[in-house]
SEBA-790809 format. One record per residue (C-alpha): residue in three letters; y, z, x. Coordinates in pm, whole numbers, plus 50000, padded with zeros to 5 digits. Example, Ala and Ser with C-alpha at 12.3 -4.5 7.8 and 13.67 -1.06 7.14 Angstrom:
2
aa:north:up:east
ALA:49550:50780:51230
SER:49894:50714:51367
//
This chain:
112
aa:north:up:east
MET:50081:50789:48624
ARG:49878:50480:48536
ALA:49672:50513:48855
ARG:49584:50871:48762
ASP:49496:50759:48410
ALA:49265:50498:48564
GLY:49080:50767:48760
PHE:49252:50749:49097
GLU:49336:51062:49287
VAL:49702:51007:49367
VAL:49876:51189:49650
TYR:50249:51145:49597
GLN:50458:51239:49897
GLY:50805:51176:49758
ILE:51070:50924:49848
ARG:51243:50822:50170
LEU:50959:50910:50405
THR:50951:50767:50754
PRO:50659:50545:50858
ASP:50535:50831:51080
GLN:50538:51071:50785
ILE:50348:50821:50571
VAL:50082:50774:50839
ALA:50053:51151:50892
ALA:50007:51209:50519
ALA:49749:50930:50495
ALA:49553:51083:50782
ALA:49577:51437:50645
GLU:49459:51331:50300
ASP:49187:51092:50426
VAL:49305:50823:50186
HIS:49123:50509:50074
CYS:49447:50314:50028
VAL:49818:50350:50105
GLY:50061:50238:49838
LEU:50424:50182:49929
SER:50703:50125:49681
ILE:51007:49987:49856
LEU:51313:49904:49652
SER:51566:49927:49934
GLY:51503:49582:50079
SER:51373:49729:50403
HIS:51013:49621:50349
MET:51012:49382:50648
GLU:51107:49670:50877
LEU:50915:49962:50728
VAL:50583:49808:50629
PRO:50497:49671:50975
GLU:50573:50015:51120
VAL:50331:50176:50874
LEU:50064:49916:50957
GLN:50112:49979:51330
GLY:50105:50354:51279
LEU:49782:50339:51081
GLU:49626:50122:51351
ALA:49737:50364:51622
ALA:49591:50654:51423
GLY:49254:50480:51400
MET:49311:50398:51034
GLY:49363:50026:51063
ASP:49091:49966:50805
VAL:49283:50153:50532
PRO:49436:49891:50303
VAL:49810:49897:50241
ILE:49952:49780:49909
VAL:50324:49722:49869
GLY:50537:49705:49558
GLY:50902:49634:49510
ILE:51162:49363:49487
ILE:51013:49143:49755
PRO:51087:48770:49790
THR:50783:48540:49787
SER:50837:48439:50151
ASP:50847:48805:50259
ALA:50536:48884:50052
LYS:50352:48604:50229
ALA:50465:48733:50569
LEU:50354:49088:50483
VAL:50009:48966:50380
GLU:49987:48770:50704
GLN:50065:49094:50890
GLY:49780:49276:50716
VAL:49907:49401:50381
ALA:49625:49384:50127
ALA:49840:49308:49821
VAL:50202:49279:49718
TYR:50322:49352:49365
THR:50669:49263:49240
PRO:50845:49303:48904
LYS:50674:48984:48784
ASP:50347:49178:48809
PHE:50375:49407:48510
GLY:50019:49418:48377
LEU:49922:49768:48482
THR:49555:49724:48393
GLU:49537:49412:48611
ILE:49721:49590:48894
MET:49478:49884:48879
GLY:49187:49639:48888
GLY:49344:49466:49187
ILE:49375:49794:49372
VAL:49010:49875:49303
ASP:48916:49532:49437
VAL:49119:49593:49754
ILE:48950:49928:49813
ARG:48605:49784:49748
LYS:48668:49499:49988
ALA:48797:49735:50258
ASN:48484:49946:50220
GLU:48252:49644:50189
LEU:48148:49743:49837
ASP:48171:49392:49693
//
């Protein structure tokens, strides 16, 4: 809701989607960013699959942002694999998060 309030067009696809479904939705909607919320603890399995799927679909330049209960070491590994930003429960400033997402999209589109 906060992203919509900040002016983003948000395409919500529901919960428990497969990486292939996420990539297909991102391609169909021609997104500027993919946001994943993973609370199941499966971020180290699912996120790399989404990154690989986006790359295979010719969308490797679309930034991926991940949120959830993610240990610091896993967050670092995800960023090393290509995730643009990781937000955890310690990141609760929604205005700052929205600004961070805008920065990620600008950087991906060389608008800085």
